[in-house]
matplotlib code that plots the C-alpha trace (Angstrom):
import matplotlib.pyplot as plt

x = [-6.6, -4.2, -6.0, -3.1, -0.2, 1.6, 1.8, 4.6, 3.4, 6.8, 10.1, 12.5, 15.5, 14.0, 13.2, 16.8, 18.1, 15.9, 16.9, 20.6, 21.6, 20.9, 19.1, 20.1, 16.5, 13.1, 10.2, 6.7, 3.2, 0.1, 1.2, -2.3, -2.1, 1.7, 3.7, 2.7, 4.3, 5.9, 7.4, 8.8, 10.3, 11.8, 13.2, 14.8, 16.3, 18.1, 19.0, 19.2, 17.8, 16.0, 12.3, 10.1, 6.3, 4.4, 1.0, -1.9, -4.4, -4.6, -4.6, -1.0, -1.8, -5.2, -4.9, -7.5, -9.5, -8.6, -10.1, -11.1, -12.0, -12.9, -14.1, -12.1, -14.0, -10.7, -9.5, -12.5, -13.9, -15.7, -19.4, -22.3, -22.0, -18.8, -18.8, -17.2, -20.2, -22.9, -26.4, -28.2, -30.9, -28.4, -26.9]
y = [-0.7, 0.9, 2.9, 5.4, 5.7, 8.1, 5.6, 3.2, -0.4, -2.0, -1.3, -1.2, -1.5, -4.6, -6.1, -5.6, -7.0, -10.1, -10.9, -10.1, -8.5, -5.3, -6.1, -4.6, -5.1, -5.1, -6.5, -5.9, -6.8, -7.1, -5.1, -4.6, -5.0, -5.4, -2.5, 0.8, 3.7, 5.1, 1.7, 1.4, 4.9, 4.1, 0.8, 2.8, 5.4, 2.7, 0.2, 2.4, -0.8, -0.4, -1.0, -2.7, -2.6, -5.2, -3.6, -6.0, -3.2, 0.6, 0.7, 2.0, 4.9, 5.9, 5.3, 2.6, 2.3, -1.0, -0.5, 3.1, 2.6, 6.1, 7.2, 10.0, 9.6, 8.6, 12.2, 13.9, 11.2, 8.0, 7.6, 5.3, 6.0, 3.9, 1.9, -1.0, -1.6, -3.7, -2.9, -5.8, -5.9, -6.5, -9.6]
z = [2.0, 4.4, 7.1, 7.7, 5.4, 7.8, 10.7, 11.3, 11.3, 11.8, 13.5, 10.6, 12.9, 14.6, 11.2, 9.9, 13.2, 12.8, 9.2, 10.1, 6.8, 4.8, 1.6, -1.8, -3.1, -1.4, -3.4, -2.0, -3.2, -1.1, 1.9, 3.6, 7.3, 7.3, 5.9, 4.3, 2.4, 5.5, 6.4, 2.9, 3.1, 6.4, 5.0, 2.2, 4.5, 6.5, 3.8, 0.6, -1.1, -4.3, -3.7, -6.2, -5.5, -7.6, -7.9, -8.6, -8.4, -8.0, -4.2, -4.0, -6.4, -5.1, -1.4, -1.2, -4.4, -6.0, -9.4, -10.3, -13.9, -15.1, -11.7, -9.9, -6.6, -4.8, -5.4, -3.8, -1.6, -2.4, -1.9, -2.6, -6.4, -6.5, -9.8, -8.1, -5.8, -7.4, -6.2, -4.6, -7.2, -10.0, -8.5]

ax = plt.figure().add_subplot(projection="3d")
ax.plot(x, y, z, "-o")
ax.set_aspect("equal")
plt.show()
């Protein structure tokens, strides 16, 4: 999960300088700890590249919850009633 989607994790200008070309397409997947939504927006602003985000779970839509099922806790705040957490006695 991204800790702060508003922060910049990478310098887009440095990245483009390092790869030494401007891409037409950017394909992302598991971006945790590398880039976030702000970084992708900044990449788009500089490159105008089409961005394809391959989502393997709901994290990109919920801001951190990977599998929400029917739970809407990610909207109001998650708590110990999360359906994804299995109680120790059920293991």
